[in-house]
N, C-alpha and C positions, 0 to 999 in steps of 0.2 A: 499458430501463434496469433495472439491479438495484435492488431495493427499498432497499438501504442507501445508494445513491447520492444519494437525495433529501436526506440529511443532510450531504453533503460540500460543501465550498466549490466554487464553479464551476470554479476552475482545476484541481482534481483530476478533475472530471468530463470536462473537455476532455482531460486527460492520458490517462484511461482510454480515451476514444474513439480518440485518436491511436495509443496503444499497441496496442489491439485491432485497429484497421484495418491497422497495419503487420504484426503477427504473424499475421494471418489472410489476408494477401494481398488486403486490401480487402473481404473478405466480411462481417466482423462489426464492430460498434461497441461491443460489451460484452465483458467478460472471460468466458472459458470455462474449463471444468474443467481443461484442460491448462495453464492459466496458474498454477495453484496447486500448486506442486511441492515446497514446502519445509516444514520445521518451523522455527519461529523462537521465540526466547526473548528477551524484553525485560527487562532489569534496570533498575529505576527508581532515581532519586537517593535516595529515602527507604528503600530496601532491599527494597521489594516487587518482585514479578516476575509475568510472564504468559507462558505458552507457547501458541503457536498452531500447529496442524497444518493442512496443505493451505493454505498461505499464501505471500505474498511481500511484501517491503517496498520502498519507494522513498523516498529522501531528497532533499529540495529544500533545499540549504544557503542559497540566496538568501532563501527564505521561512522558514527555520529550522523546517522541518516534516519529520516522518517519517510517511508514509502506510503503513498496513498493510492489506492486502487478504486476506481469508480466503474460502474457498469456501462455508463453511456458517455462519460466525459474524458476518459483516458486514464493513464497511469502517471503519477508524479513522484519525484524524489526531492526532498528538501533537506538541507543541512539542518540538523536539529537546533543549532544555535540561533536560527532566525525565528524559531517558533517559541512564543511566550507561553501558549497554552493550547492544548488539544481537548476539545469537548467531545467525548465519545470513548468507546472501548478501543484500546490499542493492543495488538498482539506484539510479542517480542521475539526476536531471533538473534542468534550470534553467527549465523551463516555468513561466509565471505566468498 
């Protein structure tokens, strides 16, 4: 388990494991360097922003969450109402 995962809600840890197993042909249960292929910029409702390199994002509309996974800076979960705009490709899930 990546050290940042201990701070994630359980449903995101289950998503990481399922995603990693699928993308690795069943070999790995954690994310690997090849998963972090994008630069993402989040613009927040209050006008602030954050840019992440070597990252990817996943939106769960049912839970109203956006999870952001970075190779070197950790894993983050945001309530989607605080995000005004995400620049970059975002995966989607309905897993709970």
